[in-house]
BABAZA-875157 format. One record per residue: residue in three letters; x, y, z of N, C-alpha, C in turn; chain. Coordinates in steps of 0.1 Angstrom, whole numbers. Layout:
<pts>
+------+-------+-------+-------+-------+-------+-------+-------+-------+-------+-------+
: resn :    nX :    nY :    nZ :   caX :   caY :   caZ :    cX :    cY :    cZ : chain :
+------+-------+-------+-------+-------+-------+-------+-------+-------+-------+-------+
:  ala :     X :     Y :     Z :     X :     Y :     Z :     X :     Y :     Z :     A :
...
+------+-------+-------+-------+-------+-------+-------+-------+-------+-------+-------+
</pts>
This chain:
<pts>
+------+-------+-------+-------+-------+-------+-------+-------+-------+-------+-------+
: resn :    nX :    nY :    nZ :   caX :   caY :   caZ :    cX :    cY :    cZ : chain :
+------+-------+-------+-------+-------+-------+-------+-------+-------+-------+-------+
:  unk : -1098 :  -553 :  -203 : -1107 :  -564 :  -202 : -1100 :  -575 :  -194 :     A :
:  unk : -1107 :  -581 :  -184 : -1101 :  -591 :  -176 : -1102 :  -605 :  -183 :     A :
:  unk : -1092 :  -613 :  -180 : -1091 :  -627 :  -186 : -1102 :  -636 :  -180 :     A :
:  unk : -1109 :  -643 :  -188 : -1119 :  -653 :  -184 : -1115 :  -667 :  -189 :     A :
:  unk : -1115 :  -676 :  -180 : -1112 :  -690 :  -184 : -1125 :  -698 :  -181 :     A :
:  unk : -1130 :  -705 :  -191 : -1142 :  -713 :  -190 : -1139 :  -728 :  -190 :     A :
:  unk : -1144 :  -735 :  -180 : -1142 :  -750 :  -179 : -1155 :  -756 :  -179 :     A :
:  unk : -1157 :  -766 :  -189 : -1170 :  -773 :  -189 : -1169 :  -784 :  -178 :     A :
:  unk : -1181 :  -789 :  -174 : -1181 :  -799 :  -164 : -1178 :  -813 :  -171 :     A :
:  unk : -1171 :  -821 :  -163 : -1169 :  -835 :  -168 : -1182 :  -842 :  -168 :     A :
:  unk : -1185 :  -850 :  -178 : -1197 :  -857 :  -179 : -1195 :  -872 :  -176 :     A :
:  unk : -1201 :  -878 :  -166 : -1199 :  -892 :  -162 : -1209 :  -901 :  -170 :     A :
:  unk : -1203 :  -910 :  -177 : -1211 :  -920 :  -184 : -1220 :  -928 :  -175 :     A :
:  unk : -1214 :  -931 :  -163 : -1222 :  -938 :  -153 : -1235 :  -931 :  -149 :     A :
:  unk : -1233 :  -918 :  -146 : -1244 :  -909 :  -142 : -1255 :  -908 :  -154 :     A :
:  unk : -1250 :  -906 :  -166 : -1259 :  -905 :  -177 : -1267 :  -919 :  -179 :     A :
:  unk : -1260 :  -930 :  -178 : -1267 :  -943 :  -179 : -1277 :  -945 :  -168 :     A :
:  unk : -1274 :  -941 :  -156 : -1283 :  -942 :  -145 : -1296 :  -933 :  -147 :     A :
:  unk : -1294 :  -921 :  -152 : -1306 :  -912 :  -154 : -1314 :  -918 :  -166 :     A :
:  unk : -1307 :  -922 :  -177 : -1314 :  -927 :  -188 : -1322 :  -940 :  -185 :     A :
:  unk : -1316 :  -948 :  -177 : -1323 :  -961 :  -173 : -1336 :  -958 :  -166 :     A :
:  unk : -1336 :  -948 :  -156 : -1348 :  -945 :  -149 : -1359 :  -939 :  -158 :     A :
:  unk : -1354 :  -929 :  -167 : -1364 :  -923 :  -176 : -1369 :  -933 :  -186 :     A :
:  unk : -1360 :  -941 :  -192 : -1364 :  -950 :  -203 : -1374 :  -961 :  -197 :     A :
:  unk : -1372 :  -965 :  -185 : -1381 :  -975 :  -179 : -1395 :  -969 :  -178 :     A :
:  unk : -1396 :  -957 :  -173 : -1409 :  -950 :  -172 : -1415 :  -947 :  -186 :     A :
:  unk : -1406 :  -943 :  -196 : -1412 :  -941 :  -209 : -1417 :  -953 :  -215 :     A :
:  unk : -1411 :  -964 :  -213 : -1416 :  -977 :  -219 : -1429 :  -981 :  -213 :     A :
:  unk : -1431 :  -979 :  -200 : -1444 :  -981 :  -194 : -1455 :  -972 :  -199 :     A :
:  unk : -1451 :  -960 :  -201 : -1461 :  -950 :  -207 : -1465 :  -953 :  -221 :     A :
:  unk : -1455 :  -957 :  -229 : -1458 :  -961 :  -243 : -1467 :  -973 :  -244 :     A :
:  unk : -1464 :  -983 :  -235 : -1472 :  -995 :  -235 : -1486 :  -993 :  -231 :     A :
:  unk : -1488 :  -983 :  -222 : -1502 :  -979 :  -218 : -1508 :  -969 :  -228 :     A :
:  unk : -1501 :  -965 :  -238 : -1506 :  -956 :  -248 : -1510 :  -943 :  -242 :     A :
:  unk : -1502 :  -938 :  -233 : -1504 :  -925 :  -226 : -1495 :  -915 :  -233 :     A :
:  unk : -1500 :  -909 :  -244 : -1492 :  -900 :  -252 : -1488 :  -887 :  -245 :     A :
:  unk : -1498 :  -881 :  -239 : -1495 :  -868 :  -232 : -1484 :  -869 :  -222 :     A :
:  unk : -1485 :  -880 :  -213 : -1475 :  -882 :  -203 : -1462 :  -886 :  -209 :     A :
:  unk : -1462 :  -893 :  -220 : -1449 :  -897 :  -227 : -1442 :  -884 :  -232 :     A :
:  unk : -1449 :  -875 :  -238 : -1443 :  -862 :  -242 : -1438 :  -854 :  -231 :     A :
:  unk : -1445 :  -854 :  -220 : -1441 :  -846 :  -208 : -1428 :  -852 :  -203 :     A :
:  unk : -1428 :  -865 :  -201 : -1416 :  -872 :  -195 : -1404 :  -870 :  -205 :     A :
:  unk : -1407 :  -871 :  -218 : -1396 :  -869 :  -228 : -1390 :  -855 :  -227 :     A :
:  unk : -1399 :  -845 :  -225 : -1395 :  -831 :  -224 : -1386 :  -829 :  -211 :     A :
:  unk : -1391 :  -836 :  -200 : -1383 :  -835 :  -188 : -1369 :  -841 :  -190 :     A :
:  unk : -1368 :  -852 :  -196 : -1355 :  -859 :  -199 : -1347 :  -850 :  -208 :     A :
:  unk : -1352 :  -844 :  -218 : -1344 :  -835 :  -226 : -1339 :  -823 :  -218 :     A :
:  unk : -1348 :  -817 :  -209 : -1344 :  -806 :  -201 : -1332 :  -810 :  -191 :     A :
:  unk : -1333 :  -822 :  -185 : -1323 :  -827 :  -176 : -1310 :  -828 :  -184 :     A :
:  unk : -1310 :  -834 :  -196 : -1298 :  -836 :  -204 : -1292 :  -822 :  -208 :     A :
:  unk : -1301 :  -812 :  -211 : -1296 :  -799 :  -214 : -1289 :  -793 :  -202 :     A :
:  unk : -1295 :  -794 :  -190 : -1289 :  -789 :  -178 : -1275 :  -795 :  -176 :     A :
:  unk : -1274 :  -808 :  -177 : -1261 :  -815 :  -174 : -1250 :  -811 :  -184 :     A :
:  unk : -1254 :  -809 :  -197 : -1244 :  -806 :  -207 : -1240 :  -791 :  -207 :     A :
:  unk : -1248 :  -783 :  -199 : -1245 :  -768 :  -199 : -1238 :  -763 :  -187 :     A :
:  unk : -1233 :  -772 :  -179 : -1226 :  -767 :  -166 : -1212 :  -762 :  -170 :     A :
:  unk : -1209 :  -750 :  -165 : -1196 :  -744 :  -168 : -1191 :  -737 :  -155 :     A :
:  unk : -1178 :  -737 :  -154 : -1171 :  -731 :  -142 : -1162 :  -720 :  -149 :     A :
:  unk : -1164 :  -707 :  -145 : -1158 :  -696 :  -151 : -1149 :  -689 :  -140 :     A :
:  unk : -1136 :  -687 :  -144 : -1127 :  -680 :  -136 : -1125 :  -666 :  -143 :     A :
:  unk : -1130 :  -656 :  -136 : -1129 :  -642 :  -141 : -1124 :  -633 :  -131 :     A :
:  unk : -1112 :  -628 :  -133 : -1106 :  -619 :  -123 : -1103 :  -627 :  -110 :     A :
:  unk : -1108 :  -623 :   -99 : -1106 :  -630 :   -86 : -1119 :  -637 :   -82 :     A :
:  unk : -1127 :  -640 :   -92 : -1140 :  -647 :   -89 : -1141 :  -660 :   -96 :     A :
:  unk : -1148 :  -670 :   -90 : -1151 :  -682 :   -96 : -1166 :  -683 :   -97 :     A :
:  unk : -1171 :  -685 :  -109 : -1186 :  -686 :  -111 : -1190 :  -700 :  -115 :     A :
:  unk : -1202 :  -704 :  -111 : -1208 :  -716 :  -116 : -1220 :  -712 :  -125 :     A :
:  unk : -1220 :  -716 :  -137 : -1231 :  -713 :  -146 : -1237 :  -725 :  -153 :     A :
:  unk : -1250 :  -724 :  -155 : -1256 :  -735 :  -163 : -1261 :  -727 :  -175 :     A :
:  unk : -1255 :  -731 :  -187 : -1256 :  -723 :  -199 : -1252 :  -709 :  -197 :     A :
:  unk : -1261 :  -699 :  -197 : -1258 :  -685 :  -195 : -1263 :  -680 :  -182 :     A :
:  unk : -1269 :  -689 :  -174 : -1275 :  -685 :  -161 : -1265 :  -687 :  -150 :     A :
:  unk : -1261 :  -676 :  -143 : -1251 :  -677 :  -132 : -1259 :  -683 :  -120 :     A :
:  unk : -1252 :  -694 :  -114 : -1259 :  -701 :  -102 : -1252 :  -697 :   -89 :     A :
:  unk : -1239 :  -695 :   -90 : -1231 :  -692 :   -77 : -1218 :  -685 :   -81 :     A :
:  unk : -1213 :  -678 :   -71 : -1200 :  -671 :   -73 : -1193 :  -671 :   -60 :     A :
:  unk : -1180 :  -670 :   -60 : -1172 :  -669 :   -48 : -1158 :  -663 :   -52 :     A :
:  unk : -1152 :  -657 :   -42 : -1139 :  -651 :   -43 : -1129 :  -662 :   -42 :     A :
:  unk : -1120 :  -662 :   -52 : -1109 :  -672 :   -51 : -1100 :  -670 :   -40 :     A :
:  unk : -1098 :  -658 :   -35 : -1090 :  -655 :   -23 : -1095 :  -661 :   -11 :     A :
:  unk : -1108 :  -665 :   -10 : -1114 :  -671 :     1 : -1113 :  -687 :     1 :     A :
:  unk : -1108 :  -692 :   -10 : -1107 :  -707 :   -11 : -1094 :  -711 :    -3 :     A :
:  unk : -1096 :  -722 :     6 : -1085 :  -727 :    14 : -1080 :  -740 :     8 :     A :
:  unk : -1089 :  -748 :     3 : -1084 :  -761 :    -3 : -1092 :  -766 :   -14 :     A :
:  unk : -1086 :  -775 :   -22 : -1092 :  -782 :   -33 : -1088 :  -796 :   -32 :     A :
:  unk : -1098 :  -805 :   -30 : -1094 :  -819 :   -28 : -1103 :  -828 :   -36 :     A :
:  unk : -1099 :  -840 :   -39 : -1107 :  -850 :   -46 : -1118 :  -855 :   -38 :     A :
:  unk : -1130 :  -857 :   -44 : -1142 :  -861 :   -37 : -1150 :  -870 :   -46 :     A :
:  unk : -1157 :  -880 :   -41 : -1166 :  -888 :   -48 : -1180 :  -887 :   -41 :     A :
:  unk : -1182 :  -876 :   -33 : -1194 :  -874 :   -26 : -1206 :  -872 :   -35 :     A :
:  unk : -1216 :  -880 :   -34 : -1228 :  -880 :   -43 : -1238 :  -869 :   -40 :     A :
:  unk : -1235 :  -860 :   -31 : -1245 :  -849 :   -28 : -1248 :  -841 :   -40 :     A :
:  unk : -1260 :  -836 :   -41 : -1264 :  -828 :   -52 : -1255 :  -816 :   -53 :     A :
:  unk : -1251 :  -814 :   -66 : -1242 :  -802 :   -68 : -1242 :  -800 :   -83 :     A :
:  unk : -1237 :  -788 :   -87 : -1237 :  -785 :  -102 : -1225 :  -792 :  -109 :     A :
:  unk : -1227 :  -805 :  -110 : -1217 :  -814 :  -117 : -1225 :  -824 :  -125 :     A :
:  unk : -1218 :  -829 :  -135 : -1224 :  -840 :  -143 : -1215 :  -852 :  -142 :     A :
:  unk : -1208 :  -853 :  -131 : -1199 :  -865 :  -129 : -1199 :  -868 :  -114 :     A :
:  unk : -1194 :  -880 :  -111 : -1193 :  -885 :   -97 : -1178 :  -883 :   -92 :     A :
:  unk : -1169 :  -880 :  -102 : -1155 :  -877 :   -98 : -1155 :  -861 :   -97 :     A :
:  unk : -1153 :  -857 :   -85 : -1154 :  -843 :   -82 : -1143 :  -837 :   -75 :     A :
:  unk : -1143 :  -823 :   -74 : -1134 :  -816 :   -66 : -1142 :  -809 :   -55 :     A :
:  unk : -1137 :  -810 :   -43 : -1143 :  -803 :   -31 : -1136 :  -791 :   -29 :     A :
:  unk : -1142 :  -779 :   -30 : -1136 :  -766 :   -27 : -1141 :  -761 :   -14 :     A :
:  unk : -1132 :  -760 :    -4 : -1135 :  -754 :     9 : -1131 :  -740 :    10 :     A :
:  unk : -1139 :  -732 :    17 : -1138 :  -718 :    19 : -1133 :  -715 :    33 :     A :
:  unk : -1129 :  -702 :    35 : -1123 :  -698 :    48 : -1133 :  -700 :    60 :     A :
:  unk : -1145 :  -698 :    57 : -1155 :  -699 :    69 : -1157 :  -713 :    73 :     A :
:  unk : -1152 :  -723 :    66 : -1153 :  -737 :    69 : -1167 :  -742 :    71 :     A :
:  unk : -1177 :  -734 :    68 : -1191 :  -738 :    69 : -1197 :  -742 :    56 :     A :
:  unk : -1190 :  -738 :    45 : -1195 :  -741 :    32 : -1184 :  -747 :    23 :     A :
:  unk : -1189 :  -755 :    14 : -1180 :  -761 :     4 : -1188 :  -763 :    -9 :     A :
:  unk : -1181 :  -764 :   -20 : -1187 :  -767 :   -33 : -1181 :  -780 :   -38 :     A :
:  unk : -1190 :  -787 :   -45 : -1185 :  -799 :   -52 : -1187 :  -796 :   -67 :     A :
:  unk : -1176 :  -796 :   -74 : -1176 :  -793 :   -89 : -1168 :  -804 :   -96 :     A :
:  unk : -1169 :  -804 :  -109 : -1161 :  -814 :  -117 : -1157 :  -809 :  -130 :     A :
:  unk : -1147 :  -800 :  -130 : -1142 :  -795 :  -143 : -1135 :  -806 :  -151 :     A :
:  unk : -1137 :  -806 :  -164 : -1132 :  -816 :  -173 : -1116 :  -816 :  -173 :     A :
:  unk : -1111 :  -804 :  -173 : -1096 :  -802 :  -173 : -1092 :  -798 :  -158 :     A :
:  unk : -1092 :  -808 :  -150 : -1090 :  -805 :  -135 : -1077 :  -798 :  -132 :     A :
:  unk : -1066 :  -804 :  -138 : -1053 :  -799 :  -135 : -1051 :  -784 :  -139 :     A :
:  unk : -1056 :  -781 :  -151 : -1055 :  -767 :  -156 : -1064 :  -758 :  -147 :     A :
:  unk : -1075 :  -763 :  -143 : -1084 :  -755 :  -134 : -1077 :  -752 :  -121 :     A :
:  unk : -1071 :  -762 :  -115 : -1064 :  -761 :  -102 : -1052 :  -751 :  -104 :     A :
:  unk : -1045 :  -752 :  -115 : -1034 :  -743 :  -118 : -1039 :  -729 :  -119 :     A :
:  unk : -1050 :  -726 :  -125 : -1056 :  -713 :  -126 : -1060 :  -707 :  -113 :     A :
:  unk : -1066 :  -716 :  -104 : -1069 :  -711 :   -91 : -1057 :  -708 :   -83 :     A :
:  unk : -1046 :  -716 :   -83 : -1034 :  -714 :   -76 : -1026 :  -702 :   -81 :     A :
:  unk : -1028 :  -699 :   -94 : -1021 :  -687 :   -99 : -1027 :  -674 :   -93 :     A :
:  unk : -1040 :  -675 :   -89 : -1046 :  -663 :   -83 : -1044 :  -664 :   -68 :     A :
:  unk : -1045 :  -676 :   -62 : -1044 :  -677 :   -47 : -1034 :  -689 :   -45 :     A :
:  unk : -1021 :  -685 :   -43 : -1011 :  -696 :   -42 : -1012 :  -703 :   -28 :     A :
:  unk : -1020 :  -698 :   -19 : -1021 :  -705 :    -6 : -1031 :  -716 :    -6 :     A :
:  unk : -1037 :  -719 :   -17 : -1047 :  -730 :   -17 : -1040 :  -743 :   -16 :     A :
:  unk : -1044 :  -751 :    -6 : -1039 :  -765 :    -4 : -1046 :  -774 :   -14 :     A :
:  unk : -1039 :  -782 :   -22 : -1045 :  -791 :   -31 : -1041 :  -806 :   -28 :     A :
:  unk : -1051 :  -814 :   -30 : -1049 :  -829 :   -29 : -1059 :  -835 :   -38 :     A :
:  unk : -1056 :  -836 :   -51 : -1066 :  -842 :   -61 : -1058 :  -852 :   -69 :     A :
:  unk : -1055 :  -864 :   -63 : -1048 :  -874 :   -71 : -1057 :  -879 :   -82 :     A :
:  unk : -1051 :  -883 :   -93 : -1058 :  -888 :  -105 : -1056 :  -902 :  -107 :     A :
:  unk : -1061 :  -911 :   -99 : -1059 :  -925 :  -100 : -1067 :  -931 :  -111 :     A :
:  unk : -1061 :  -940 :  -119 : -1068 :  -946 :  -130 : -1069 :  -961 :  -127 :     A :
:  unk : -1078 :  -967 :  -133 : -1080 :  -982 :  -132 : -1092 :  -987 :  -139 :     A :
:  unk : -1092 :  -999 :  -143 : -1103 : -1005 :  -150 : -1116 : -1005 :  -142 :     A :
:  unk : -1115 : -1007 :  -129 : -1127 : -1009 :  -121 : -1131 :  -996 :  -113 :     A :
:  unk : -1125 :  -985 :  -116 : -1128 :  -972 :  -110 : -1140 :  -966 :  -118 :     A :
:  unk : -1152 :  -972 :  -117 : -1163 :  -968 :  -125 : -1167 :  -954 :  -123 :     A :
:  unk : -1164 :  -947 :  -112 : -1167 :  -933 :  -111 : -1158 :  -924 :  -119 :     A :
:  unk : -1148 :  -930 :  -126 : -1139 :  -923 :  -135 : -1143 :  -924 :  -149 :     A :
:  unk : -1154 :  -931 :  -152 : -1158 :  -933 :  -166 : -1165 :  -920 :  -171 :     A :
:  unk : -1157 :  -911 :  -176 : -1162 :  -898 :  -179 : -1159 :  -894 :  -194 :     A :
:  unk : -1166 :  -884 :  -199 : -1164 :  -880 :  -212 : -1157 :  -866 :  -211 :     A :
+------+-------+-------+-------+-------+-------+-------+-------+-------+-------+-------+
</pts>
């Protein structure tokens, strides 16, 4: 049986506050207008979004890297095809719950992933153990005003 390492996504407090602010503003307006059906629908959508964000996982199994949301596989790639892992704060849509991300580049140079494992250094070490030729540049700068680092 092959070894599997599972890394949950880092969860950004800033991103959660942003999403909650948008939904709560809309919910308040719906409650004030006594629109019960729409309130339940919007509340359900908010619950669904929060479940999606808390269920993001990155799985290293054999020579493959998988992105899963709860038990649903979303993407997979061969670790041997990874050329670099670098720090990114790119806000493009990606399977992450944080703004502090890792950019993973592949050999074809046409595609990349943005992911945010909570245990970044361990994740990078696991990738490098499988593919030692991966170039890494993911400094972990800390600071009071680095709001994109406010993670759980």
